[in-house]
N, C-alpha and C positions, 0 to 999 in steps of 0.2 A: 818088197811086203814089206809092211810094218807090222813089228813085235813089239808087244807090252810087258814090262815088270813093275809088279805090285810090291810094294815095301810098307814096312811098320816098324814104328819104332816107339820106345817108352821110356821117362826118365822121370826121377822124382829126387828131389834134394830136401833136406830138413831146414827150416827157418831158424837162422839165431841171429842172435846179437851182435853187432859190429862189423855187419857186411852188408854189400850192397845189395837190394835187390832186383836183378837185371834178368826180364824176359821179354825175349824176341830183339834183342839187341837195345832195349829200351829200359831203361834207369827210372825204377816204380818210385816214386816217392813213398816212402813207408818206415816202419820202424824196425822191421827185421828184414836180413836179406836171408841167400839162400847159401849153405853151404857147400865146398866142394872144392877140389883141387883146382882148375878151372875158376871162373866168373860164376859159374853152378846153372848157367842159364837152361833150364828144364826143358825149354820150347826147342830152343836151337840145338839142344843133344838127341833130342827125340828125333828132329828133323834132319841130323847128320845120320842116327842110325836108320831113319828108314829109307835113306837115299843109298846108303852104304847097304843094308840089305837086298833093296831090289835092284843094287848091281852084283848082288851075291857075293859080297867081297867080305862077310863078316860083321863085326860091328863096330859102335867107334872106340870102345876101349883099344881095342886092336889098331885102330890108329892112329890113337892120341891116347896112349896107355898112363892111367894117373900115378906112376911112380916114376914119370919121366917126368925130370925139371922145366923140361923147355917148356911143356903145358902150365906151370902152376902158373894160375892168375891169368890166364890167358882170355882175351877176350875171345868170345864163343863164335863169335864174326868171321875170326880169322881163321878158327876150324870149318865152318861151313863153307867159307871160299876154296879152301884146301880140299873139300869133299867134291864143291863144284868143279874145280879143274880136273879130278879124274873122271867126272862126269863128260866136261867136254872131250878129253882125252879118249874116252873108250865110246864116244859120238850117240852118248844119251842125251835125249830131249827131255823134258819136266812137262806134264801133262796136265798134271794137277797135284795140288797139295791140300790137303785139308787137317785141321788138328785143335786139338783139344786141349786148354788150361784147366788144371783143377786145382781149385782152391777155395777157403773161405774167405780169406783176404790177402791183400789188397783188391779192391773191383778195379777190373781192368779195361773197361767198355772204352774210356779215355784214350787207351793205349792201343787198342787192338790195328788201328790203321797206320800209326807208325811202327807196329811190329811188321805188317802187311808189306809197307813199304821197304823195309830194310832188307826181308827175306826175297821181294821180287829184284831190287838192288843187286844184291848177293850173289844170287843165282842168276839176275840177268835173264828175268823172264816177265811175263806180264803180269802183273796186279791181281787180274781176272782168273789167273790160274792157282791162287793164294785163298785159304779160307783159315779164318781164325775164331774161335769159340771159346767161352769162359763159362763153367761150370761148377757149383760148388758141390760138395758131398751132404749137405741138407745137415749138417754139425756130426754126421756120421763118421767113425774113425779117425784116424791120425792127421787124414787133410781136415776133416771137420773140425776138429779139437785149435788149427791152426797149426800144426806142429811142420807141417810141410807145403809144398807144392809139387804138384805130377803135370806131366803133359802126356799125350799119344800124336802121333803123326801117321798118316796113311798118305804113300804117294802113288803116283803112276809116272812110271817114263816110258818113251819108246824110243823104236832104235829101226834104221833100217837096214834088212839083211840083202848086201850088193847080192844078184846074179850073174 
């Protein structure tokens, strides 16, 4: 019998000067970057949160606390691979990932295919299990004013119960 679990993840980071803008493991050419303890990759952080939540194991802050110096400026793809390792140990299989990146700028359409490939590589899953959308806030709120970038991810994982 196959059982399914759904996870939801959310992350938001402010845009600042002097930092790289890394989303989905892709360095985006932009005059500002995301501020955070790690590389502040909002998409991968939201994805980690969704997968950890689907497993019922808390959240990304419990796995990778921002007060722990070993995660200072770490590449979030490393964090995603660690979450994948836990998924494998617990015998979970990724069925579907649907994500939305929310920002006014930069425009992301040219980069989403590489983001999908990075995620597929890091989670050892097929590209057709991953969807990435980019939306604006129509100039409303802090994100609409270009003060930050957010991401939301929903995932479906499965596991088999042995009888």
